[in-house]
N, C-alpha and C positions, 0 to 999 in steps of 0.2 A: 221810812225809806225815802231817799232823796228823789225829788221829781226831776225829770229830764229838763235841761235848759231849752227854752223855746228856740226853734231853728236848728237845734242839734239833733242829727239822726240817732235814734236809739240803737244801741249795740245789739246785733242779733243774738238770739239764744244759742247756747252751746251746741245743741244738736243740729241747729240750722248751720252753724259754722262748720260742723263736721261734714254735713251734706255738701256744702259749698266747696270745701277743700277736696272732697272726693270727686265732685263733678269737674272741677278745674283740672284734675289729673286724668280725666276721661276713664275712670274706673267704671265697671259695669253697674247696672242698677241693682243687681243681686248683691254685689259687694257692698254697695251703699246700704241696702236694707239690712244686711248681716252686721255690718260695723255699727250702724246706728242702734240696732237692737242690742248688741252686746254692751255698748257704752251705756245705754239706758239701764240694763240689768246691773251693771257695775255701780251706777249711781244709786239705784234703789237698794242694792245690797248694803250700802253704807249709809242708809237712812237719808238719802237725798243730799248728802254732802257734795259740795262742788269739787270736781277732780283737781282743781288748782290747789286746794288745801290738803290734798292727799299725796301719797308717794309710794315708794317701794313696799312698805309694810302692808298698806291697804290692798295694793295690787296682788301681792303674794298671798294674802289671806283669801281674796276672792278666787284666784285661780286654783288654790289648794282646795277650797270649798267645792269647786266644780268637780275636781277629781275624786275627792274623798266622800263628800256627801251626795252629790248629784250623780257620781259615777259616770261622767261623760267620757267619750272616747278621746284618744289623743288628738284626732283631727279636730274635734269640737273645741277642745281646750286651746289648741294652737290658733284656731280662728279667733277665739276670744282674746288671746294674747296679742294677735296681730291688730285687732281693733283698738285695744287699749294703747299699744305702742304708737299706732297712727295718731290717736288722740293727743298723746303727750308730745310726740315729736313734731307733727305737722300743724296742730291747732294751738296747743298751749305753749309749745316751744320750751319744754322742760325736759331735763335729763333725769331719768328715774333709776339709773344704775343697772346692775346685772341680774337682779331677781334670782339670786342663788338659792334661796330657801323654798322655792316653789315645789310642791309635790306634783310631779308630772304623771299624767295618765299614761298607762302603757298601751302601745299600739299593737293589737293582735295581728299576727301574720296569717292572713286568710288566702285560700286558693280561690281563683275566680271561677264562677259558674259558667260552664261551657255546654252548649247543646250539641247533640249530634246532628248530622245533616237531615236525617229522617225526622228528628224532632223539629228542626227549623221548618221543614216542608209542612209538617202537621200544623204548626202555628200559622204559617202564611196562608194555608188553605182556609183557615177560619177567620181571616181578615178580608176586608173589602174596602174599596174606595181609597181615600187619602191615607187611612190607617195602613192598608196593605202597601201603598207606595212608600210611605215613610219607613216602615219596617224593612222593606226591600232595600232601601238606600242605606239604612243602618247596617244591614247584613252584607250588602255588596260593596259598599264604599268605605265602611269603617267610620261613618259620621257619628258624632254624639247627637242626642235627641234634639237639643236646641239648635245645633248647627244645621240639622236637616230642616227644621221648621223655619229657620231664619234665611233659608235660601231665597234669593231673588232671581227673577227670570234671567237677568243678564249673567248670572253666575253659572248657568248650565249651558255647556257647549256640546250640542248633539253631534256636530261634525267631528270634533276632536275626541268625543267620548270621555269628557272630563268635567269635573265640578270644581269650582273655586270656592273655598271656604273663606269667608271674610271675617276678620276679627275673631278667630277661634280662641281656644284656651291660651291664655297668656297674651291676648290681643295680637295674635300672629295669623297671617294668611297662609294658606297652603292649597295645593292642588291634589285631588284624588280622582279616581276613575269613576265614570258613569257605568254602572253594571248593565250588561246587556239585557238581563231579565226585566229591568225597569225602564229601559229606553223608550220602547214603543208606548207602554201604558202612561209614562210620564208625558210624552208628547201629546197624547190624546187628552190627558188631564189639563195640560196648559192651554189647549185650544178651548176647552170648556171654560176655564178661568178667564181666558181672553174675552169671550163673549160676555161673561159676568162683569168684567171690568168695563166693557163698552156700555153695558146697561147702567152701571154706576155713573159713568161719565154723563150719560144722557139725563140722569136724575140730579146732576149737580154734585155728585160725590166723586169717588175714584181717587182720592188722595191717599198717600202712604207716608209714613214717617221717614224723613231723610236724616242721614247721619251727619253729626257735627254741624258745620255752617253751610252745607250745600243747599239748604232750603233758601238761604239768602242769596247765595251765588247763582243758583239756577231756580228762580221762583216757580217755574212751571214744571220742573222735572218730577215733582211729587205725583203728577198725574200720568206720567209716561208709563207705557207697558213694561219697559225694561226694568224699572225700579220696583215693580209690584212683587209681593210675596208669592212664591210658588205654591204655598199652601195657606191661602187667606182664610180668615175666620168667616163664620157664617153671618155675623152681625156687623153693622156699621156703627161707629161711635163718632161723637162730635167733640172736637177740641175746643174748649171754651175760649182760649186766647185768640184763635184765628177763625173759629167757626167752620173749620174744615171738617168734612165728613169723610172719615178714614176707615180702612179695614186694617186690623192688626193680623199677625199670623195666627194660626191655630194654637191654642193653649196646649202645653205639653201634657196636661192631665187627660186630654181627649185621647191621645195616642197611648198613654200609659194605661188608661182604663181598658181600651180595646185590646191591647196586648195581654194584659192580665187575664181578661176573660177568655182570650184565645188559648193561652197557656193552660188554664184550668179545663177548658173544653177539650183540649187535646190529651188530657189525662197525664200531664207532665207534673211530677211531684217536686222537681227542682225549684229552688228559690230564684227563678229567672225573672228578668225584667227587660225593658227596652235596651239597657246598657249591655245585657248579655249578648245581644246581636253584635255589638262592637267587639266583644271578646272573640266571638266566632270569626269576625272579619279579620281581626289581628292575626289569628292563627293561620289565615290563608294569605293575607297581604303582606304581613311583616314577619317572616320566618326568623329573623335575628332576635326579635323580641320573644318569640316563642321558645327559642333555645335558651334564653336567659330564664324565662319562666319555668321551663322544664328543669333546668338546673336548680332553681330555687326550690321547686317541689321535691326534687330528689334529696336535697339537703334537709328539708323539713322531715321527710320520711325517715332519713337516717338518724336525725336527732331524736325523733319520737321513738325509734327502736332502741 
């Protein structure tokens, strides 16, 4: 193996190049984790061959193996395909053709799980604290779980009864309503969190992660109340690069676990989850989508008959 020339920077490894290309395009961290994971599996599947030495036949074999042997869903196979296409198009700058011989996984057409109003009340009665608040926002505002957990204080407007979702699905902002059932409890919750934030400031902490380059543009904004998470984590962590003591938002597993236990305690046998509250919200907030869903359900019943 040739030694690198002194003074010449060593070329970063392939997966590091992929991560860099994703971050330059401001993709989410979850997209980065998923893409890097699939590219690593693709390389291991072909005995650690470098992707630059492979092409359409190897990609087709890997994707077909996922569908035939691993029996993954169509969504999973499409995610793997997107990761590999990103690798060849944006990192290696290679054209790999049309992939015409790939065995495609079939996507099942499933009906969404929807809870009745009595079932929603039964679940909410068994929740408390931040878990109840987040579930109430999912049900009343139609938020996704991570959208609710990533809410910052400045995004909640009590006077206008609205919530601004920043960088939602597809990196798009949108406005939704602040449900009346959660307005007063959310206000009390934020007052408690404000006292906690002041205590963090007194201890030299109180920082929060800032998006993009705002940390450089506004060096002290990371300690301001407006930028804090509405649902902060219970623990403080230290950023090694800056030595800042920050709080992240609550991890989604905290809410998922609480909702799961509440659903089981309520005696509900449906395969419901946090996202089920969003389906219920859509049925009330977005009637046009419900009409389309109802029509799709009717066509499925007719085809089954």
